[in-house]
N, C-alpha and C positions, 0 to 999 in steps of 0.2 A: 495503493501502487503509485496511483497521481500522487497524494501527496507524498511519498519518498521521493517520488522523480522533482518534485518541488523544491524540497527541502536539502535533495542534497548540495553540500557545501561545493564552491569555485572548481573546476576541471574533475568532477567527480565523477564518472557517468553510471555507477553500478552500486548496488544496493544487496546488504547482505541478510539475509531472511533466518530468523531466529523464530522457530517451531516448539515452541512448549509443549512437552508432552502428558506433562502432569495431570493428571485426572482424564490420561485417554484410556479407555476400553472400545471395546467391541462394535458396541452400539454408536461408537464414533467415525466407521470406518464408512465410506462413502466412494465406493469404484468412480460413479457417476459424478459428484461436487468434483474428483480427483483430475479425473479426464478434462474436463472444462477448466480448473485452474491452471494446467499443465498448456491446455490449446490457450487460453487466454495470452498467458505469459509470453510463448513459445510465439505467435504470431503477434500482438500487438503492443509488447516488450522487451522484443529478441536483444539479445546481450545486457539487458540490465542488473539480471540476476550474476550476479559478481559469484556470492555463494552461499547455499541454501543449508543453513544446522538442523537437523535433527537433535532436538536435547532429551532426552532420557525415551527416547522411543522403545513404549515394550514388544516385548519378545513376541505378540502377537501382528504387530509392523510390518517384521519382517519381512512373513509371508505377503503379505500384502504388497509390500514395497517391491517386491522380486516381480509381483502381476503389472505394477503401475509404469514399470521402468521401460514397459516395449511405446509407450505413450511418450516418454521424451527421446529428442535428437540427442545425440551420443556425448555430444558438447554439453548439455544441461546436467546429462546425467553423472557427468564429471565434477560437475558444480556441486552434488549432493553429500554431504560430511556428517554421517549419525557421530556426536559426542555423546559418553558415558556420567554421569557427576561419580561415577565410583573410576573410571577408571583414569588414570596417572597421562598416559599418552592423547589422548584424543584432549584433555582437560588441557592439551598445550595449543591446541587448538584454539580453545576460546582466548586464553592466556596471549596468542600472537594478535587475535584481531580487535580486543576491546579493551578500554584502559578497567583494571579489574577494581581497583576504589568507584567507579564509577556505575558497573553493573551489579543487580539486583543477589544475595545471595541463594536465590534458586535457582540462579544460574551458575554457580561457584562463585560471583561477586563477592565482593567485600560489601556496596552501600547498602546502608541497613534504614535509609532515611523511608519513614514510613508515607503507604499513599496518600494523595492530598485531594479526594474530587476536585473541590474547586479549583483548583494550580488547573490539575488534568481539563476543567470547561474550560477554564479559557486559553488554555491551547489549543482544545479544541476547535475555540471560538476564531481566534487569533488564525489556525487552520485554514476555517471556513471561508473568511474576509480574503486572505491570500488570494484561496481557491479562487473566490466570484470576481476580484481583479483580475488575473489572470482571465476568466474566461467571458466576462465585460470588455478586456479590452484587445480579447482575441476575435469576441462579435463581432464588437462595435469595428476594425480594422475591414473582416470580413465581409460586412454590412458597407463599407463606405466601398470597397475596391465594386463590390457588386453595384453601387450607387443607389443604395438602398436607405431608406433615412435611420436614425437611431432613434430611440425610445426617449434620446434626451433634447429631440427635436423638441420648440417649440410649436403652442397654436393644435387645435383642437382635430385639425385635417392631419397632422401630420402625427399625431399621437395615436390617432385611429390608425395609419398605417400602417405607424411602428408595431403596432398591436397586432393587423392581418399578418402582416410580412415572420414576426416572429412564429404566430400560428402556420405557415405558409414552411417557415422553414426547416420547422422543427424543433426551436429551439427555446429551451425551461434553464431559464439559469434560475436557481436557487438562491433565494433574499437570504442571506444572513442573518440582515436582521430582524427579521421575522422566525427564525429558528427557535426550536425550543428549548429553555430557559430550564439546567440541569442543579 
């Protein structure tokens, strides 16, 4: 969700969540995980969800969703739409939201470009760097406002203090340069 928010175009505040149910079966149903996801979205990302599309949800999901809807605020519940590849009426939802030339055929789109793991890995590394820059900038601002030296300070004493301060503040910013290569 953090990456989705970070990559929103200017002036756009909400995301569309496309949930792919291909391959979904009864063993994938977890009330506990669903409860936690709904809690996180509603508490920490209120108003970020523009629409949640449940794409080709199997019949077994319907009774489960009926139980889950009690966890959702009515405003969130109204944002959930079920779309089926074999239903012309619900396909219009997809056509209204997405550029069908860019959307994968698995979702009714026309983009048949093969998945390229190297391009994906490069994009994810760029996302990590972007997130790291955001957190580093935010952390530096927070440390500066507390009058705490940052880890960019020179001198061994300052470096030691910064290291101790990071432990005290519970800050652990991942270093994308040390991320695993895919």
